[in-house]
C-alpha positions as CSV (number, residue, x, y, z in Angstrom):
1,M,79.5,102.7,72.7
2,A,78.3,99.3,73.7
3,H,77.2,99.0,77.4
4,V,79.7,97.2,79.6
5,Y,77.1,94.6,80.6
6,G,76.0,93.8,77.1
7,L,72.6,95.5,77.1
8,D,70.5,95.5,73.9
9,A,68.3,98.4,72.8
10,A,65.4,97.3,75.0
11,G,67.7,97.1,78.0
12,E,69.1,100.6,77.3
13,A,65.6,101.9,77.0
14,L,64.7,100.3,80.4
15,L,67.6,102.1,82.0
16,A,66.7,105.4,80.4
17,G,63.0,105.2,81.4
18,P,61.8,103.1,84.4
19,V,65.2,102.7,86.0
20,T,66.0,106.4,85.8
21,A,62.6,107.2,87.4
22,A,63.1,104.7,90.2
23,K,66.7,106.0,90.7
24,A,65.4,109.5,91.1
25,V,63.0,108.4,93.9
26,A,65.8,106.5,95.6
27,A,68.1,109.5,95.4
28,K,65.4,111.8,96.9
29,F,65.0,109.7,100.0
30,A,68.6,108.3,100.3
31,A,69.8,110.7,103.0
32,E,66.6,110.2,105.1
33,V,66.7,106.4,104.7
34,D,70.3,106.4,105.9
35,G,69.9,109.0,108.7
36,A,66.7,107.4,110.2
37,G,67.8,103.8,109.4
38,R,64.4,103.2,107.7
39,Y,63.3,100.9,104.9
40,P,63.4,102.6,101.5
41,A,59.6,102.1,101.0
42,E,59.2,104.8,98.3
43,A,62.0,103.6,96.0
44,M,60.9,99.9,96.4
45,A,57.3,100.8,95.6
46,E,58.5,102.7,92.5
47,L,60.5,99.7,91.4
48,G,57.5,97.4,91.9
49,K,55.1,99.8,90.0
50,R,57.5,99.8,87.0
51,G,57.7,96.0,86.8
52,L,61.4,95.9,87.9
53,W,60.7,93.4,90.7
54,G,60.4,90.9,87.9
55,V,63.4,92.1,85.9
56,A,64.8,88.6,85.4
57,L,61.6,86.6,85.8
58,P,60.2,84.8,82.7
59,K,57.8,86.8,80.5
60,A,55.3,84.0,80.9
61,V,54.7,85.1,84.5
62,G,54.8,88.8,83.8
63,G,58.5,89.3,84.2
64,L,60.8,91.2,81.9
65,G,62.9,88.2,81.1
66,G,66.1,90.1,81.6
67,T,69.7,88.8,81.6
68,P,72.2,88.9,84.4
69,G,73.7,91.8,82.6
70,L,70.5,93.8,82.7
71,F,70.2,92.9,86.4
72,A,73.7,94.2,87.0
73,A,73.0,97.5,85.1
74,V,69.8,98.2,87.1
75,V,71.5,97.5,90.5
76,E,74.5,99.6,89.6
77,E,72.3,102.6,88.8
78,L,70.3,102.2,92.0
79,A,73.4,101.9,94.1
80,T,74.7,105.2,92.8
81,A,71.7,106.8,94.5
82,C,70.9,104.6,97.5
83,A,72.7,101.4,98.4
84,S,70.1,100.4,100.9
85,T,67.5,100.3,98.0
86,A,70.0,98.4,95.9
87,M,70.6,95.8,98.6
88,V,66.9,95.1,99.2
89,Y,66.4,94.8,95.5
90,V,69.4,92.5,95.0
91,M,68.1,90.1,97.7
92,H,64.6,90.1,96.2
93,V,65.8,89.4,92.6
94,T,68.2,86.7,93.8
95,A,65.7,84.9,95.9
96,S,63.1,85.2,93.1
97,Q,65.5,83.4,90.8
98,M,65.6,80.4,93.2
99,V,61.8,80.4,93.2
100,A,61.8,80.5,89.4
101,A,64.2,77.6,89.3
102,S,62.2,75.4,91.6
103,T,60.4,72.3,90.3
104,T,58.9,71.4,93.7
105,L,57.2,74.6,95.0
106,K,53.4,74.5,95.0
107,D,51.8,77.3,93.1
108,R,55.2,78.5,91.9
109,D,53.9,80.4,88.9
110,A,51.3,82.2,91.0
111,V,54.0,83.3,93.4
112,L,56.2,84.5,90.5
113,R,53.3,86.5,89.0
114,D,52.9,88.3,92.4
115,M,56.6,89.0,92.5
116,A,56.7,90.3,89.0
117,S,53.7,92.6,89.6
118,G,55.2,94.1,92.7
119,K,52.9,92.4,95.2
120,H,55.3,89.9,96.7
121,L,58.7,90.8,98.1
122,T,61.1,88.0,98.8
123,T,64.6,87.7,100.3
124,L,67.2,85.2,101.5
125,A,67.5,83.6,105.0
126,F,70.6,81.4,104.9
127,S,73.1,82.4,107.5
128,E,72.4,81.2,111.0
129,K,73.7,82.0,114.5
130,G,75.6,78.7,114.6
131,S,77.0,78.8,111.1
132,R,77.6,82.6,110.9
133,S,78.9,83.5,107.4
134,H,79.1,79.9,106.3
135,F,75.8,80.3,104.6
136,W,76.2,76.9,102.8
137,S,76.3,75.0,106.1
138,P,73.0,75.4,108.0
139,V,72.7,74.3,111.6
140,S,69.0,74.0,111.6
141,A,67.4,70.8,110.3
142,L,64.0,69.6,109.0
143,V,62.4,67.1,111.3
144,E,59.9,64.8,109.7
145,S,56.4,64.6,111.1
146,G,53.5,62.9,109.4
147,G,54.5,63.5,105.8
148,A,55.6,67.1,106.5
149,W,58.4,68.7,108.4
150,S,59.1,71.3,111.1
151,T,62.2,73.2,112.0
152,D,63.7,75.5,114.6
153,A,66.3,78.1,113.5
154,T,67.9,81.5,114.3
155,K,68.5,83.1,111.0
156,S,71.1,85.9,111.1
157,W,70.7,89.3,109.3
158,V,67.8,88.7,107.0
159,T,67.5,91.6,104.6
160,S,64.0,93.1,104.5
161,A,63.2,91.0,107.6
162,N,60.1,93.0,108.5
163,Q,59.0,93.8,105.0
164,A,59.5,90.7,102.9
165,D,56.5,88.5,102.2
166,S,58.7,85.4,102.1
167,Y,62.1,84.1,102.9
168,V,64.0,81.6,100.8
169,S,65.4,79.6,103.6
170,S,67.7,76.6,104.2
171,A,67.9,73.7,106.6
172,Q,69.7,70.3,106.8
173,A,67.7,67.6,105.2
174,P,66.2,64.9,107.5
175,S,68.9,62.4,108.5
176,A,71.6,64.5,106.7
177,S,75.1,63.2,107.2
178,S,76.6,66.6,106.4
179,P,75.4,70.2,106.6
180,L,75.9,70.3,102.8
181,E,73.0,67.9,102.5
182,S,70.5,70.7,102.9
183,T,67.1,71.6,101.6
184,L,65.7,75.0,100.5
185,Y,62.2,76.0,101.3
186,L,59.9,79.0,101.1
187,C,59.0,80.5,104.5
188,R,56.1,83.0,104.7
189,R,56.9,85.9,107.0
190,T,53.4,85.7,108.5
191,A,53.6,82.0,109.2
192,K,53.2,80.8,112.8
193,G,56.5,80.6,114.6
194,V,58.3,83.3,112.5
195,T,59.6,86.3,114.6
196,V,61.9,89.1,113.8
197,T,63.8,89.4,117.0
198,A,65.8,92.6,116.9
199,P,66.1,95.9,115.0
200,W,68.8,96.8,112.5
201,T,71.3,99.4,113.5
202,G,74.2,98.9,111.2
203,L,77.2,101.1,110.3
204,G,76.2,101.1,106.6
205,L,73.2,100.0,104.5
206,R,71.2,101.4,107.3
207,G,67.9,101.1,105.4
208,N,68.0,97.5,104.3
209,D,66.0,96.3,107.4
210,S,68.5,93.5,108.0
211,A,67.6,91.7,111.2
212,P,67.8,88.3,112.9
213,V,64.7,86.1,112.5
214,S,63.7,83.2,114.7
215,L,61.8,80.2,113.4
216,D,60.1,78.3,116.2
217,K,58.6,74.9,115.3
218,L,57.9,76.3,111.8
219,A,55.8,73.9,109.8
220,V,57.2,73.1,106.3
221,A,54.9,71.3,104.0
222,R,56.0,69.4,100.9
223,G,54.6,72.2,98.7
224,D,56.9,74.7,100.5
225,L,60.1,72.9,99.3
226,L,62.1,74.8,96.7
227,T,64.5,71.9,96.1
228,E,64.4,68.2,96.6
229,Q,65.5,67.0,100.0
230,G,69.3,67.1,100.3
231,K,69.7,69.2,97.1
232,G,69.8,72.6,98.7
233,A,73.5,73.1,98.1
234,D,72.9,72.7,94.3
235,G,70.4,75.5,94.5
236,M,72.7,77.7,96.6
237,L,75.7,77.3,94.4
238,Q,74.1,77.0,90.9
239,V,71.4,79.6,91.2
240,V,71.6,81.8,94.3
241,L,75.4,82.4,94.5
242,P,75.8,83.5,90.8
243,W,72.9,86.0,91.0
244,F,73.8,87.2,94.4
245,A,77.4,87.7,93.3
246,V,76.4,89.7,90.2
247,G,74.0,91.8,92.2
248,T,76.3,92.6,95.1
249,S,79.2,93.2,92.6
250,A,77.0,95.7,90.7
251,M,76.0,97.4,94.0
252,A,79.7,97.8,95.0
253,L,80.5,99.3,91.6
254,G,77.6,101.7,91.9
255,L,79.1,102.9,95.1
256,C,82.4,103.3,93.3
257,R,80.7,105.5,90.6
258,A,79.0,107.6,93.3
259,A,82.3,108.1,95.0
260,I,84.0,109.1,91.8
261,A,81.2,111.6,90.9
262,A,81.2,113.2,94.4
263,T,85.0,113.4,94.3
264,A,85.3,114.9,90.8
265,G,82.6,117.4,91.7
266,H,84.3,118.5,94.8
267,L,87.8,118.8,93.2
268,S,86.3,120.8,90.3
269,G,84.2,123.1,92.5
270,A,86.2,123.8,95.6
271,G,89.2,126.0,95.8
272,F,91.0,128.9,97.4
273,D,90.7,132.7,97.4
274,S,93.6,132.8,95.0
275,G,91.4,131.2,92.4
276,A,93.2,127.8,92.4
277,K,91.0,124.7,92.5
278,L,91.6,121.5,94.3
279,R,91.8,119.8,90.9
280,D,95.0,121.8,90.2
281,F,96.8,119.6,92.7
282,P,98.4,116.6,90.9
283,T,98.2,114.3,93.9
284,L,94.4,114.8,94.1
285,R,94.0,114.2,90.4
286,A,96.1,111.1,90.7
287,R,93.8,109.7,93.4
288,L,90.7,110.4,91.2
289,A,92.4,108.7,88.3
290,H,93.1,105.6,90.3
291,M,89.5,105.5,91.6
292,S,88.3,105.5,88.0
293,M,90.8,102.9,86.9
294,R,90.0,100.5,89.7
295,T,86.3,100.9,89.0
296,E,86.4,100.3,85.3
297,A,88.7,97.3,85.7
298,A,86.2,95.6,88.0
299,R,83.2,96.6,85.8
300,S,85.0,95.0,82.9
301,L,85.4,91.7,84.8
302,L,81.7,91.8,85.8
303,G,80.8,92.4,82.2
304,R,82.8,89.4,81.1
305,T,81.1,87.4,83.9
306,V,77.5,88.2,83.0
307,A,78.3,87.4,79.4
308,A,79.7,84.0,80.4
309,M,76.6,83.2,82.5
310,L,74.5,83.2,79.3
311,A,76.7,80.3,77.9
312,P,78.4,78.8,80.9
313,A,81.7,77.2,80.5
314,A,84.1,75.4,82.9
315,D,85.6,78.7,84.1
316,T,82.3,80.5,84.7
317,P,82.0,79.7,88.4
318,L,85.5,81.1,88.9
319,L,84.6,84.3,87.1
320,V,81.6,84.7,89.3
321,L,83.8,84.5,92.4
322,Q,86.5,86.8,91.0
323,A,84.0,89.4,89.8
324,R,82.6,89.7,93.3
325,L,86.0,89.8,94.9
326,A,87.2,92.5,92.5
327,A,84.1,94.6,93.0
328,L,84.2,94.5,96.8
329,D,87.9,95.2,96.9
330,A,87.4,98.1,94.5
331,A,84.6,99.6,96.5
332,T,86.6,99.8,99.8
333,E,89.7,101.2,98.0
334,V,87.8,103.7,95.8
335,T,85.6,105.1,98.6
336,D,88.7,105.3,100.9
337,L,90.5,107.3,98.2
338,G,87.5,109.6,97.8
339,M,87.5,110.4,101.5
340,K,91.2,111.2,101.4
341,A,91.0,113.3,98.2
342,C,88.1,115.4,99.6
343,G,89.6,115.8,103.1
344,G,87.5,117.4,105.8
345,A,84.6,118.0,103.4
346,A,84.2,114.3,103.0
347,F,83.5,113.8,106.7
348,S,80.4,116.1,106.5
349,K,77.2,114.8,105.0
350,H,76.8,117.3,102.1
351,L,79.0,115.5,99.7
352,G,77.4,112.1,100.4
353,L,80.8,110.5,100.5
354,E,80.7,109.4,104.1
355,R,77.5,107.4,103.5
356,V,79.0,105.8,100.4
357,F,82.2,105.0,102.4
358,R,80.1,103.3,105.2
359,D,77.9,101.4,102.7
360,A,80.9,100.0,100.9
361,R,82.2,98.3,104.0
362,A,79.1,96.1,104.3
363,G,80.1,94.0,101.3
364,W,83.4,93.1,102.9
365,V,81.7,91.1,105.6
366,M,78.6,89.9,103.8
367,A,78.7,86.1,103.1
368,P,80.6,84.9,101.2
369,T,83.0,87.4,102.8
370,V,86.1,88.7,101.1
371,D,88.2,86.2,103.1
372,H,85.9,83.4,101.9
373,L,86.1,84.6,98.3
374,Q,89.9,84.6,98.4
375,E,89.9,81.1,99.8
376,F,87.4,79.9,97.2
377,V,89.3,81.4,94.3
378,G,92.6,80.0,95.6
379,R,91.1,76.6,95.9
380,A,89.7,76.7,92.5
381,L,92.9,77.8,90.9
382,T,94.8,74.9,92.6
383,G,92.3,72.2,91.7
384,L,90.8,71.8,95.2
385,P,87.1,71.5,95.8
386,L,85.5,74.7,97.3
387,F,84.5,72.9,100.5
388,G,87.0,70.5,102.1
């Protein structure tokens, strides 16, 4: 049967080999990563060793040249094992696509080669203390100084904050008349003025090392720019948002699949002294059936979306937004149903359901939030601009 994300034979082989190996490492350490709230170093190293950091980068720089569909398939598999690993990976691949799309970054291809070979981890640093989840509207600004620029910013919740080699960051362009007149630039984590200011102690995705980052008089050279001045919103909406939406949708659906597997296993294996199994109760079977239906419906929409991204049409941006909305909504409902179906056993850690339940909630508040997505879809359907 054809893969829902349209994989070819090479993609299927990648899933069966390198991705399965990396998934096994992620699964081995998932409980420890969650319990200790530590970065999933082992799984990320395995992904880098197997060339998966460059899954969607051009083959000319050592990447695999994969499609959005392949990216979705890889992320979904990782998320069934460890959502923290999947989140770190999504941010890296998304940010690397912005680097690949840049026509202004100095030594771009050298940076991409390091990313593809597992030597350079990158991430996004958009949301700010003053703009909160309105990632498209930075408060910080580039201030011109002698042919270069500097900026001060408090970036909120940067995934892999202590581990990434670079951040794809945003600021208002010099003399911008609106926050939408932004510029994207590549910030090195070790640059002077860059400070990770707090640890990450979240409810879910506890291993994704998401923390606030302070930029104090950070120097931004012309060769650091990822877009032309004032063109940052184009990069955010045309490159970053589609890849981020696909990745986070796939992560949410991987969590759905993990919840279904855990629930089905428990209903089939647990029972009573009489010999009856939990699966013998129609109400519990109905919950499991609904979990599967919601998941497969959202997977189908994501499959349609990644296919559309290969030949974009007028409705492709709407599909991107709808796919993420459907996946995030499915994840919260499916994991909730799993908890209810498995009862008290779900509240212990041996099923893994409570971790999946917590991890699924992160997507609901991650920009663009579900509230934003509903607003964007509604505006698009009624002919209004996304921002107004």
